[in-house]
C-alpha positions as CSV (number, residue, x, y, z in Angstrom):
1,X,106.1,117.6,69.8
2,X,109.6,119.0,70.0
3,X,111.9,118.6,73.0
4,X,112.2,122.4,73.4
5,X,108.5,123.0,73.9
6,X,106.5,121.5,76.7
7,X,102.8,121.2,75.8
8,X,100.7,123.6,77.9
9,X,98.3,120.8,78.9
10,X,101.1,119.4,81.1
11,X,101.7,122.7,82.9
12,X,100.0,124.1,86.0
13,X,97.8,127.1,85.3
14,X,96.3,129.4,87.9
15,X,92.8,128.4,86.6
16,X,93.4,125.0,88.3
17,X,93.6,126.7,91.7
18,X,90.9,125.9,94.3
19,X,91.7,128.8,96.6
20,X,93.2,126.6,99.4
21,X,96.9,127.5,99.4
22,X,98.3,124.2,100.7
23,X,96.2,122.1,98.2
24,X,97.1,124.4,95.3
25,X,100.8,124.1,96.2
26,X,100.5,120.3,96.1
27,X,98.7,120.4,92.8
28,X,101.5,122.6,91.4
29,X,104.0,120.1,92.6
30,X,102.1,117.3,90.9
31,X,102.2,119.2,87.6
32,X,105.9,119.7,88.1
33,X,106.4,116.0,88.4
34,X,104.3,115.4,85.2
35,X,106.4,118.0,83.4
36,X,109.6,116.3,84.6
37,X,108.3,112.9,83.3
38,X,107.3,114.4,80.0
39,X,110.7,116.1,79.6
40,X,112.6,112.9,80.5
41,X,110.5,111.0,77.9
42,X,111.1,113.6,75.2
43,X,114.9,113.7,76.0
44,X,115.1,110.0,75.5
45,X,116.1,109.2,79.0
46,X,117.1,105.7,80.0
47,X,114.3,103.4,81.3
48,X,115.9,103.5,84.8
49,X,115.7,107.3,84.8
50,X,112.1,107.2,83.7
51,X,111.3,104.7,86.4
52,X,112.8,107.0,89.0
53,X,110.6,110.0,87.9
54,X,107.6,107.7,87.6
55,X,108.2,106.5,91.2
56,X,108.5,110.1,92.4
57,X,105.3,111.1,90.6
58,X,103.3,108.1,92.0
59,X,104.6,108.5,95.5
60,X,103.7,112.2,95.6
61,X,100.3,111.5,94.1
62,X,99.5,109.1,96.9
63,X,100.9,111.5,99.5
64,X,98.7,114.3,98.1
65,X,95.6,112.1,98.1
66,X,96.2,111.2,101.8
67,X,96.7,114.8,102.7
68,X,93.7,116.0,100.8
69,X,91.5,113.3,102.3
70,X,92.8,114.2,105.8
71,X,91.9,117.8,105.2
72,X,88.4,116.8,104.1
73,X,87.9,114.7,107.2
74,X,89.2,117.5,109.5
75,X,86.7,120.0,108.0
76,X,83.8,117.6,108.0
77,X,83.5,117.8,104.2
78,X,80.2,116.0,103.3
79,X,81.4,114.6,100.0
80,X,84.5,112.9,101.3
81,X,83.4,109.4,100.2
82,X,82.7,110.5,96.6
83,X,86.0,112.2,96.5
84,X,87.8,109.1,97.8
85,X,86.2,107.1,95.1
86,X,87.7,109.4,92.5
87,X,91.1,109.1,94.1
88,X,90.7,105.3,94.1
89,X,89.8,105.2,90.5
90,X,93.0,107.1,89.6
91,X,95.0,104.9,91.9
92,X,93.7,101.8,90.0
93,X,94.5,103.3,86.5
94,X,98.0,104.3,87.7
95,X,98.6,100.8,89.0
96,X,97.6,99.4,85.6
97,X,100.1,101.7,83.9
98,X,102.7,100.8,86.5
99,X,102.2,97.1,85.7
100,X,102.7,97.8,82.0
101,X,106.0,99.6,82.9
102,X,107.2,96.6,84.9
103,X,106.4,94.5,81.9
104,X,108.7,96.6,79.8
105,X,106.2,98.8,77.9
106,X,108.3,101.9,76.9
107,X,105.2,104.0,76.1
108,X,104.1,104.0,79.7
109,X,105.9,107.2,80.7
110,X,104.0,109.3,78.1
111,X,100.7,107.6,78.9
112,X,101.2,108.2,82.6
113,X,102.1,111.9,82.1
114,X,99.1,112.4,79.8
115,X,96.7,110.5,82.2
116,X,97.7,112.4,85.3
117,X,97.8,115.8,83.6
118,X,94.3,115.3,82.1
119,X,93.0,113.9,85.3
120,X,94.4,116.7,87.4
121,X,93.0,119.4,85.2
122,X,89.5,117.9,85.3
123,X,89.7,117.0,89.0
124,X,91.0,120.3,90.2
125,X,88.5,122.4,88.3
126,X,85.5,120.3,89.4
127,X,85.7,118.0,92.4
128,X,88.6,119.8,94.2
129,X,87.1,123.2,93.5
130,X,84.1,122.2,95.6
131,X,86.4,121.8,98.6
132,X,87.6,125.3,98.2
133,X,84.0,126.6,97.9
134,X,83.0,124.6,101.0
135,X,85.9,126.0,103.0
136,X,85.1,129.6,102.0
137,X,81.4,129.1,102.7
138,X,82.2,128.2,106.3
139,X,85.0,130.7,106.8
140,X,87.8,128.1,106.8
141,X,89.8,130.0,104.2
142,X,89.8,133.6,103.0
């Protein structure tokens, strides 16, 4: 992997959209944080700089989960509990990686970028897409 080329698997693609503008914007932002982390890693950034980007990514991920779960509660989404379990599983995996980072593991930034990018791609095209379908079915989005 060269520093000039960002792998496509770390980038947002319109295929990941669920058709709910606010959620799609947040997903795009998450991918931008993943890209920033991968770029910082490839550029050989200092650990303190990586920690800052990691912190931003993790904070925004938690913010997004809270907002998405609030949206699902507000629309009476019937699969909220299942969705929350998926979010909790990622929170736990991220915390494990965060612990490795605090212990000085330098590979953590790459692992985190890869984990979240892969998880986002799968989650947005399956579980999150169902939210969009549900909202369209009941006329909550165009």
